[in-house]
C-alpha positions as CSV (number, residue, x, y, z in Angstrom):
1,K,-8.0,30.1,27.5
2,F,-5.2,27.5,27.3
3,A,-1.7,28.4,26.2
4,K,-1.9,26.0,23.2
5,P,-4.7,24.1,21.3
6,Q,-4.0,20.8,23.1
7,L,-2.8,20.0,26.6
8,D,0.3,17.9,27.0
9,L,-0.4,14.3,28.0
10,A,0.9,13.8,31.6
11,W,0.4,10.0,31.8
12,R,-1.7,7.2,30.5
13,A,-2.9,4.0,32.1
14,E,-4.4,1.0,30.3
15,I,-7.9,0.0,31.5
16,S,-10.8,-1.9,30.1
17,S,-14.3,-0.8,29.2
18,G,-16.8,1.0,31.4
19,Y,-19.0,4.1,31.7
20,S,-17.9,5.6,35.0
21,G,-16.1,9.0,35.0
22,P,-12.8,9.4,36.9
23,T,-12.9,10.8,40.4
24,V,-9.9,12.9,41.5
25,A,-9.2,13.4,45.2
26,D,-6.2,13.7,47.5
27,G,-3.7,13.2,44.8
28,R,-5.4,10.0,43.4
29,V,-7.6,9.1,40.5
30,Y,-10.3,6.5,40.9
31,L,-12.0,4.7,38.1
32,T,-14.0,1.4,37.5
33,D,-14.0,-1.0,34.5
34,R,-15.0,-4.5,33.4
35,V,-13.1,-7.4,32.0
36,V,-14.8,-10.4,30.4
37,K,-11.9,-12.9,29.8
38,P,-11.0,-15.3,31.3
39,A,-13.8,-14.4,33.7
40,Q,-16.4,-11.6,34.0
41,I,-15.0,-9.2,36.6
42,E,-15.5,-5.6,37.6
43,R,-12.5,-3.7,38.9
44,V,-12.0,-0.5,41.0
45,H,-8.7,1.2,40.3
46,C,-6.7,3.9,42.2
47,F,-3.9,5.7,40.3
48,D,-1.4,8.3,41.5
49,A,-2.7,11.6,39.9
50,K,0.8,12.9,39.1
51,T,2.4,9.8,37.7
52,G,-0.4,7.4,36.7
53,R,1.2,4.7,38.8
54,N,-1.3,2.1,40.0
55,V,-1.7,2.5,43.7
56,W,-4.2,-0.3,44.1
57,T,-6.8,-2.3,42.2
58,H,-9.7,-4.4,43.6
59,T,-11.3,-7.1,41.4
60,Y,-14.4,-9.1,41.9
61,E,-16.4,-11.6,39.9
62,C,-19.4,-10.0,38.3
63,P,-21.4,-11.8,35.6
64,Y,-24.0,-9.4,34.1
65,E,-27.5,-10.7,34.2
66,G,-30.3,-8.9,32.4
67,V,-28.1,-5.8,31.7
68,G,-27.9,-4.2,28.3
69,Y,-24.8,-2.4,27.1
70,D,-22.5,-4.7,29.1
71,A,-19.3,-2.7,28.6
72,G,-18.9,-2.0,32.3
73,P,-19.8,-0.2,35.5
74,R,-21.6,3.1,35.3
75,A,-21.3,4.8,38.7
76,S,-18.3,7.0,39.5
77,V,-16.4,6.3,42.8
78,T,-17.4,8.6,45.6
79,I,-14.6,9.8,48.0
80,D,-15.3,11.1,51.5
81,D,-13.3,11.3,54.7
82,G,-10.5,8.9,53.6
83,K,-13.0,6.3,52.2
84,A,-13.8,5.3,48.6
85,Y,-17.3,4.1,47.8
86,S,-17.8,2.1,44.7
87,L,-21.1,0.8,43.2
88,G,-21.0,-1.8,40.4
89,A,-23.6,-2.3,37.7
90,M,-25.0,-5.5,39.4
91,G,-25.2,-3.7,42.8
92,H,-21.9,-4.6,44.4
93,L,-21.2,-1.9,47.0
94,F,-17.8,-1.5,48.5
95,C,-16.3,0.9,51.1
96,F,-12.5,1.0,50.8
97,D,-9.8,2.7,52.6
98,A,-9.2,5.3,49.8
99,A,-5.4,5.3,50.2
100,K,-4.7,1.6,50.7
101,G,-7.6,-0.2,49.0
102,N,-8.5,-2.3,52.0
103,I,-12.2,-3.3,52.1
104,L,-13.8,-1.7,55.1
105,W,-17.2,-3.1,54.4
106,Q,-19.2,-4.4,51.4
107,K,-22.7,-5.4,50.4
108,D,-24.3,-7.4,47.5
109,L,-27.4,-5.1,47.0
110,F,-28.8,-7.3,44.2
111,R,-29.0,-10.3,46.6
112,E,-29.9,-8.4,49.8
113,Y,-32.6,-6.1,48.3
114,K,-33.8,-8.3,45.3
115,I,-33.1,-5.4,42.9
116,Q,-35.5,-5.0,40.0
117,M,-32.6,-4.6,37.6
118,P,-32.9,-1.6,35.2
119,Q,-32.0,-2.3,31.6
120,W,-28.6,-0.6,31.9
121,G,-27.9,-1.9,35.4
122,I,-27.3,0.1,38.6
123,A,-25.9,3.4,37.4
124,S,-26.1,6.2,40.0
125,S,-23.1,7.2,42.0
126,P,-23.3,6.9,45.8
127,L,-24.1,10.1,47.7
128,V,-22.7,11.1,51.1
129,E,-24.8,13.3,53.3
130,G,-23.5,13.7,56.9
131,D,-22.9,10.2,58.2
132,L,-25.1,8.5,55.6
133,L,-24.3,6.9,52.3
134,I,-27.4,7.1,50.1
135,I,-27.8,4.6,47.3
136,Q,-30.4,4.3,44.6
137,V,-31.1,0.5,44.9
138,G,-34.4,-0.1,43.3
139,G,-35.1,-3.1,45.5
140,D,-38.3,-4.9,46.3
141,G,-40.7,-3.2,48.7
142,E,-39.8,0.3,49.8
143,A,-36.2,0.1,48.9
144,C,-35.7,2.5,45.9
145,L,-33.4,4.7,48.1
146,V,-31.5,3.2,50.9
147,A,-29.3,5.1,53.4
148,F,-26.4,3.3,55.1
149,D,-24.1,4.3,57.9
150,K,-21.1,5.4,55.8
151,N,-18.7,4.0,58.3
152,T,-20.2,0.6,59.1
153,G,-22.6,-0.2,56.2
154,Q,-25.5,-0.7,58.6
155,E,-28.8,0.2,57.0
156,K,-30.3,3.3,58.5
157,S,-33.4,3.9,56.4
158,R,-35.2,3.1,53.1
159,A,-37.9,4.8,51.1
160,L,-40.0,4.6,48.0
161,K,-41.4,1.7,46.0
162,D,-39.9,3.0,42.7
163,K,-37.5,1.1,40.5
164,A,-33.9,2.4,40.2
165,S,-33.3,5.1,37.6
166,Y,-30.0,6.3,36.1
167,S,-29.8,9.7,37.9
168,A,-27.7,10.0,41.1
169,P,-29.6,11.1,44.2
170,I,-29.1,14.7,45.3
171,V,-29.9,16.5,48.6
172,I,-32.0,19.7,48.3
173,E,-32.7,22.1,51.1
174,Q,-36.0,23.8,50.8
175,A,-37.7,26.0,53.3
176,G,-35.1,25.2,55.8
177,K,-35.6,21.4,55.5
């Protein structure tokens, strides 16, 4: 139970539209959005969790092609070991220094893997498992799921001929495997 019917507002930050949920880690809040004027861009924001002050924002051009419900990115930012992994609706994958916003590596998955774009765009959040960053790409051939080295972005494996769906990958241990 809370002490009163409504919590006090601690801070507010103006952002644009998008479908991703906020990710809170190490005293920061990460969120993505999309702006369409004067150009179509997606943005990755990092705010101070206590004050709402903008710590950093990264913007990149991102015209939506063949994507319905074009209000913005879907996938939440994944945080691991001082890195922030962001995946946009058209398949722009970034690895940032989570505190400073410097790009450590990046990939254009739409171009590299010839994504068979789902109606709502790329939507599932990146998954970290050990030293791997697992992404649901939905690319040509056997590239539905692609695992990258989380530190370098180098492809480590790919699997399945399926198109991308909207559910984030998960790791399941069954029978010790």
